[in-house]
C-alpha positions in Angstrom: 0.1 -0.3 0.0 1.4 3.5 -0.6 -0.2 5.4 2.2 1.5 6.5 5.2 -1.1 8.1 7.3 -4.6 8.5 6.3 -6.7 11.0 8.3 -10.6 11.0 7.7 -13.2 12.9 9.0 -11.3 13.9 12.2 -13.6 16.2 14.5 -12.1 18.1 17.6 -14.4 20.0 20.2 -13.2 22.0 22.9 -16.1 23.1 25.2 -18.3 23.0 21.9 -15.6 25.2 19.8 -14.7 22.8 16.8 -10.7 23.0 16.6 -11.0 20.6 13.7 -14.3 19.9 12.0 -14.4 16.8 9.5 -10.5 17.3 8.5 -9.5 14.9 5.8 -5.7 14.3 4.9 -3.5 11.6 3.2 0.2 11.5 3.4 1.6 9.4 0.7 4.8 6.9 1.4 6.7 8.7 -1.5 6.3 12.0 0.4 9.3 13.2 2.2 8.1 16.4 3.2 4.5 17.7 3.8 4.3 21.4 5.0 1.6 22.9 7.2 0.7 26.4 7.3 -2.5 28.4 8.1 -3.5 31.4 10.4 -3.5 30.9 14.1 -6.6 28.6 15.4 -6.7 26.8 11.9 -6.0 23.6 13.8 -2.5 22.6 12.8 -1.2 22.2 16.6 -4.4 20.4 17.3 -4.0 17.5 14.3 -0.3 17.0 16.1 -2.2 16.5 19.3 -4.4 14.0 17.9 -1.6 12.0 16.0 0.6 11.9 19.1 -2.1 10.9 21.5 -2.8 14.4 23.4 -6.0 14.5 22.4 -9.2 12.6 21.6 -11.4 13.3 18.6 -15.1 13.2 18.9 -15.4 11.5 15.4 -12.8 10.1 12.6 -10.0 7.9 11.9 -6.2 8.0 12.0 -4.5 4.8 10.1 -0.9 4.6 10.0 1.0 2.6 7.9 -2.3 1.4 6.3 -2.9 -0.9 9.5 -2.8 0.6 12.8 -5.5 2.9 13.8 -3.8 5.6 16.1 -6.7 7.0 18.1 -7.0 5.3 21.4 -3.3 4.4 21.7 -1.6 6.0 24.5 1.4 8.5 23.7 4.5 6.4 24.4 3.0 3.5 22.3 2.1 5.8 19.2 5.9 6.7 19.5 6.7 3.2 19.7 5.2 2.9 16.4 7.3 5.6 15.0 5.2 8.8 15.2 7.4 11.4 17.1 7.1 15.1 17.7 9.1 17.8 18.4 7.5 20.8 19.9 8.7 24.5 19.2 11.0 25.1 22.2 13.7 22.5 22.0 13.8 19.8 25.0 17.4 19.3 25.9 19.9 18.3 28.9 21.9 22.0 28.8 24.3 20.8 31.7 24.9 17.2 29.6 27.4 17.1 26.6 25.7 16.8 23.0 26.8 13.2 22.8 25.3 12.7 26.3 22.3 14.1 25.0 22.4 11.7 22.0 22.7 8.2 24.7 19.9 9.5 26.8 17.2 9.8 24.3 18.3 6.8 22.6 17.9 4.9 25.8 21.3 5.0 27.7 20.3 6.3 31.1 23.7 5.5 32.5 25.3 7.9 30.5 27.1 10.0 32.9 28.9 7.0 34.3 33.0 7.2 33.6 32.6 3.5 32.0 30.2 2.8 29.3 27.8 -0.3 29.8 26.0 -2.1 27.3 26.8 0.7 24.2 28.0 -1.0 21.2 30.5 0.3 18.5 27.5 0.1 16.1 25.7 2.6 18.4 28.2 4.6 18.7 28.4 4.9 15.3 24.4 5.6 14.8 25.0 8.4 17.1 27.4 9.9 15.2 26.0 9.7 12.0 22.8 11.5 13.1 25.0 13.9 14.6 26.9 14.4 11.3 23.5 15.0 9.3 22.9 18.0 11.3 26.1 19.1 11.5 26.7 18.7 15.1 29.1 16.2 15.2 32.2 18.6 15.7 30.3 20.0 18.8 29.4 16.3 20.0 31.5 16.9 23.4 30.5 20.3 24.1 28.0 21.2 26.6 24.6 21.3 24.7 23.7 24.6 27.0 26.4 26.5 25.2 25.1 26.1 21.9 23.0 28.7 19.7 19.4 28.7 19.7 19.7 27.0 16.3 22.1 24.5 17.3 19.8 23.4 20.0 16.8 22.8 18.0 18.8 20.7 15.6 20.3 18.8 18.8 16.7 18.0 19.6 16.2 17.2 15.9 18.9 14.5 16.3 17.6 13.2 19.5 14.2 12.4 17.8 16.1 10.9 14.6 18.3 8.7 16.6 15.1 6.6 17.8 14.5 6.0 14.2 10.8 7.5 13.6 8.9 6.8 11.0 7.0 10.3 10.9 8.6 12.9 12.2 6.1 16.0 13.2 8.3 19.4 13.6 6.2 22.3 15.3 7.5 25.9 14.2 11.2 24.5 14.1 12.6 27.6 12.7 11.0 30.1 15.4 13.5 32.6 16.8 16.4 31.6 14.5 18.5 34.2 12.3 18.2 33.9 8.4 21.3 32.0 8.7 20.3 29.3 10.9 16.9 29.2 8.9 18.9 28.5 5.7 21.1 26.0 7.4 17.9 24.3 8.7 16.2 24.1 5.6 19.3 22.1 4.0 19.3 19.7 7.1 15.7 18.8 6.6 16.8 17.8 3.0 19.8 15.9 4.0 17.6 14.1 6.9 14.9 13.0 4.4 17.5 12.3 1.9 19.5 9.8 4.0 16.8 8.2 6.3 13.4 6.5 5.6 11.9 9.2 7.8 8.9 11.2 6.7 8.5 14.7 8.1 4.9 16.7 8.5 5.8 20.3 9.3 4.2 23.5 10.9 5.4 26.8 10.3 4.6 30.2 10.1 7.5 31.7 8.4 6.3 32.1 4.7 9.8 32.5 3.3 10.9 29.0 4.9 7.9 27.4 3.7 8.8 28.4 0.1 12.3 27.6 0.6 11.1 24.0 1.6 8.4 23.9 -1.0 10.7 24.4 -4.0 12.0 20.8 -3.8 8.9 19.5 -4.9 6.9 19.0 -1.2 3.2 19.5 -1.3 1.7 22.3 1.0 -1.5 21.7 2.9 -3.5 25.2 4.0 -5.6 24.9 7.0 -8.4 27.1 7.8 -11.2 26.7 10.9 -10.1 23.3 11.1 -10.3 22.1 7.8 -8.5 21.8 4.6 -9.0 24.5 2.4 -6.0 24.2 -0.3 -3.3 21.7 -1.1 -0.6 21.1 -3.7 2.3 23.1 -4.8 3.2 26.3 -3.3 2.6 28.0 -6.3 -1.0 26.4 -6.4 -2.0 27.4 -3.2 -0.6 30.9 -3.3 -2.6 31.4 -6.1 -6.1 29.7 -4.6 -8.6 32.7 -4.4 -9.5 31.1 -1.2 -6.1 30.7 0.7 -5.9 34.6 -0.5 -9.2 35.3 1.1 -9.1 33.3 4.5 -5.1 33.2 5.0 -3.7 36.5 3.4 -7.0 38.7 3.6 -8.0 40.4 0.6 -6.2 43.7 1.5 -2.7 42.0 1.2 -3.0 39.9 -1.7 0.6 41.6 -2.9 1.8 39.6 -0.4 1.1 36.5 -2.0 4.2 36.7 -4.5 7.1 37.0 -2.2 6.1 34.8 0.3 
């Protein structure tokens, strides 16, 4: 089968407010990155909450890898099946080195011991390989707390990648980054999907960054008022009159071109 994620009729209500309204979305196996955009309150974060077991919908289905219904599973079970999420604020261990952070994430709880028990050369090589993907291998022995904001974001991505996710959910990964860090993040994401079997679903408000990623041929999904408003290439969704009306606003039509 060719479907990695199948979302059908997803509805989420918070005290009568419909955060998701009969949302339908399909992520094909061949897709490496799917971009999710939309104004605040469109339902992007709520969708991630459902996919990771933090919110229970009123109705709908979420089928992963054509066989597993994610709804009703506990958060740790969903993660075990390969759906892993990164939040906007990086969650790292600042007083430990970059390498120790990676070992903690990969399950080595005794990483502060002077001798390493149970760690194999294969595991060490795996950690080094992932750190190389996110350009942090030269910083492996530095304290995580001394890294720049962008590097901390990349470290957390690496901490999740070392767990071998099938679907990695990223929530505004370039928030607070400099322009240079954003450019480097775009390149790192392309490296990650090229060198791993992991697919990425990405929420982002920075339209310049979205366009940069979408240039790689990745599809964009626009959410609005809890449902899918438009979907396709960046050029297609930017030209969609519904997107101009709902997402950008009639008074800002000229903002479509440069974003």
